[in-house]
PARO-49144 format. One record per residue (C-alpha): residue in one letter; x, y, z. Coordinates in nm, 3 decimals, always signed. Layout:
# PARO-49144
  aa       c1       c2       c3
   A        X        Y        Z
...
***
This chain:
# PARO-49144
  aa       c1       c2       c3
   M   +9.689  +11.712   +8.505
   V   +9.812  +11.708   +8.870
   S  +10.057  +11.966   +8.962
   A  +10.365  +11.925   +9.155
   S  +10.198  +12.069   +9.458
   G   +9.946  +11.843   +9.434
   S   +9.672  +12.057   +9.334
   V   +9.488  +12.091   +8.981
   G   +9.350  +12.371   +8.796
   E   +9.139  +12.617   +8.998
   E   +8.843  +12.546   +8.755
   T   +8.773  +12.212   +8.910
   G   +8.851  +12.318   +9.268
   F   +8.993  +11.950   +9.325
   T   +9.296  +11.895   +9.499
   F   +9.508  +11.576   +9.563
   V   +9.712  +11.642   +9.883
   S   +9.602  +11.374  +10.111
   G   +9.836  +11.129  +10.004
   D   +9.599  +10.858   +9.947
   V   +9.304  +10.860   +9.663
   A   +9.039  +10.747   +9.930
   L   +9.098  +11.038  +10.138
   D   +9.123  +11.279   +9.849
   F   +8.796  +11.173   +9.754
   A   +8.649  +11.216  +10.103
   G   +8.796  +11.579  +10.046
   T   +8.564  +11.645   +9.717
   L   +8.347  +11.778   +9.992
   R   +8.499  +12.071  +10.153
   Y   +8.451  +12.206  +10.498
   W   +8.235  +11.899  +10.610
   N   +8.157  +12.071  +10.957
   T   +8.085  +12.409  +10.856
   R   +7.962  +12.587  +10.514
   R   +7.996  +12.272  +10.313
   E   +8.135  +12.300   +9.926
   E   +8.034  +12.032   +9.728
   L   +8.292  +11.987   +9.428
   L   +8.094  +11.694   +9.287
   R   +7.772  +11.952   +9.195
   A   +7.694  +11.701   +8.869
   P   +7.786  +11.315   +8.763
   A   +8.027  +11.509   +8.462
   D   +8.236  +11.628   +8.790
   F   +8.259  +11.316   +8.945
   A   +8.366  +11.160   +8.581
   R   +8.608  +11.427   +8.576
   W   +8.754  +11.372   +8.893
   L   +8.790  +11.002   +8.838
   V   +9.039  +11.093   +8.547
   L   +9.216  +11.375   +8.738
   A   +9.252  +11.138   +9.045
   G   +9.440  +10.888   +8.785
   L   +9.192  +10.584   +8.863
   L   +9.078  +10.613   +8.490
   D   +9.210  +10.725   +8.157
   Q   +8.881  +10.822   +8.010
   E   +8.566  +10.991   +8.173
   P   +8.308  +10.720   +8.189
   V   +7.960  +10.758   +8.154
   V   +7.807  +10.868   +8.532
   G   +7.438  +10.939   +8.609
   D   +7.278  +11.026   +8.892
   A   +7.275  +10.695   +9.060
   E   +7.646  +10.655   +9.036
   R   +7.706  +11.031   +9.197
   V   +7.466  +10.926   +9.500
   M   +7.658  +10.629   +9.541
   A   +8.001  +10.798   +9.524
   M   +7.850  +11.068   +9.779
   E   +7.777  +10.766  +10.008
   L   +8.104  +10.605   +9.969
   R   +8.266  +10.952  +10.036
   K   +8.075  +11.032  +10.359
   A   +8.134  +10.649  +10.473
   V   +8.527  +10.701  +10.412
   Y   +8.549  +11.026  +10.587
   V   +8.354  +10.884  +10.907
   L   +8.597  +10.574  +10.895
   A   +8.888  +10.814  +10.871
   Q   +8.764  +11.026  +11.180
   A   +8.708  +10.712  +11.396
   K   +9.061  +10.633  +11.331
   I   +9.195  +10.948  +11.414
   G   +9.014  +10.985  +11.726
   G   +9.089  +10.616  +11.817
   D   +8.735  +10.548  +11.833
   P   +8.547  +10.226  +11.709
   L   +8.458  +10.212  +11.348
   P   +8.110  +10.287  +11.266
   Q   +7.932   +9.978  +11.172
   H   +7.725  +10.148  +10.882
   A   +8.033  +10.307  +10.727
   M   +8.248   +9.992  +10.779
   S   +7.985   +9.770  +10.587
   L   +7.907  +10.041  +10.306
   V   +8.288  +10.065  +10.227
   N   +8.371   +9.664  +10.272
   A   +8.054   +9.599  +10.021
   R   +8.216   +9.835   +9.774
   A   +8.560   +9.685   +9.800
   R   +8.436   +9.339   +9.736
   R   +8.292   +9.468   +9.384
   P   +8.503   +9.452   +9.057
   R   +8.756   +9.723   +9.039
   V   +8.959   +9.934   +8.787
   T   +9.189   +9.681   +8.586
   P   +9.514   +9.816   +8.464
   Q   +9.638   +9.644   +8.122
   L   +9.966   +9.701   +7.929
   T   +9.955   +9.840   +7.618
   E  +10.206   +9.764   +7.344
   S  +10.398  +10.070   +7.389
   G  +10.474   +9.939   +7.769
   A  +10.210  +10.192   +7.928
   I   +9.944  +10.131   +8.146
   R   +9.590  +10.174   +8.056
   R   +9.317  +10.187   +8.331
   E   +8.988   +9.990   +8.225
   G   +8.638  +10.028   +8.393
   G   +8.390  +10.240   +8.446
   A   +8.245  +10.458   +8.745
   L   +8.132  +10.160   +8.965
   E   +8.475   +9.993   +8.921
   A   +8.638  +10.316   +9.044
   L   +8.419  +10.336   +9.379
   A   +8.542   +9.969   +9.422
   T   +8.893  +10.091   +9.378
   I   +8.837  +10.379   +9.605
   A   +8.690  +10.161   +9.865
   L   +8.999   +9.918   +9.856
   H   +9.215  +10.170   +9.905
   A   +8.977  +10.307  +10.205
   V   +9.006   +9.930  +10.336
   R   +9.382   +9.923  +10.323
   L   +9.441  +10.268  +10.472
   I   +9.184  +10.237  +10.794
   G   +9.293   +9.877  +10.843
   S   +9.675   +9.987  +10.867
   D   +9.890  +10.155  +11.128
   T   +9.924  +10.447  +10.890
   A   +9.911  +10.789  +11.071
   L   +9.608  +11.005  +10.957
   R   +9.566  +11.343  +11.050
   Q   +9.318  +11.644  +11.025
   C   +9.433  +11.969  +10.902
   E   +9.498  +12.191  +11.183
   D   +9.359  +12.512  +10.970
   D   +9.033  +12.609  +11.168
   N   +8.827  +12.611  +10.832
   C   +8.944  +12.313  +10.665
   T   +8.824  +11.944  +10.749
   R   +9.042  +11.759  +10.496
   I   +9.213  +11.443  +10.607
   F   +9.558  +11.321  +10.523
   V   +9.840  +11.075  +10.549
   D  +10.095  +11.191  +10.804
   R  +10.412  +11.080  +10.643
   S  +10.651  +11.333  +10.812
   R  +10.940  +11.191  +10.990
   R  +10.833  +11.302  +11.338
   G  +10.468  +11.227  +11.282
   D  +10.404  +11.583  +11.327
   R  +10.281  +11.722  +11.008
   R  +10.000  +12.007  +11.069
   W   +9.826  +12.100  +10.740
   C   +9.695  +11.913  +10.449
   D   +9.874  +12.151  +10.212
   M  +10.152  +12.396  +10.303
   A  +10.078  +12.613  +10.003
   G   +9.719  +12.664  +10.094
   C   +9.627  +12.594  +10.459
   G   +9.975  +12.609  +10.586
   N  +10.039  +12.953  +10.440
   R   +9.712  +13.077  +10.570
   D   +9.806  +12.984  +10.903
   K  +10.133  +13.141  +10.890
   A  +10.013  +13.470  +10.755
   R   +9.756  +13.476  +11.033
   A  +10.017  +13.443  +11.295
   H  +10.209  +13.708  +11.127
   R   +9.948  +13.936  +11.129
   A   +9.846  +13.873  +11.493
   R  +10.232  +13.929  +11.584
   R  +10.237  +14.268  +11.403
   A   +9.903  +14.378  +11.525
   A  +10.069  +14.295  +11.910
   Q  +10.356  +14.493  +11.838
   R  +10.154  +14.812  +11.739
   L   +9.984  +14.808  +12.073
***
């Protein structure tokens, strides 16, 4: 279950603070440019993420092949988002991979007798759904930003009024940055 702050239990390490499922998916590899922390260490981790992200109602059967496909799509989404942020041309390989995945059958929402929505599909349909989200996000005028925390590489949708959101998550990265600034001010006052 996702908390009000957008994060889930510490046991998974998964967070949902990016404002779009494709970007949250890209965030399953932390610290892209430095010490890389893989959150999808096993196929079961990917299956769990799909449910926690709200893409599927039940964990699908996931093998190594689906996990590898997931990691390839994740890299393509991240590369495309980075290009969009930088105003750079979209890399052809990443664009082709995302487009190919987006053309595949996707998760199918179905109404139940009680009026609830049931999300049907497997890992491949979930990947296609993530790819479609990426196509819509990268192809739109939606403002994307990279977290300003020095150690964080998460990309997020900036829906702030002034378009000046700085951190992926105020409770995590924003708090750390403010605490660092406070410590620096206190140290300067002691001199």
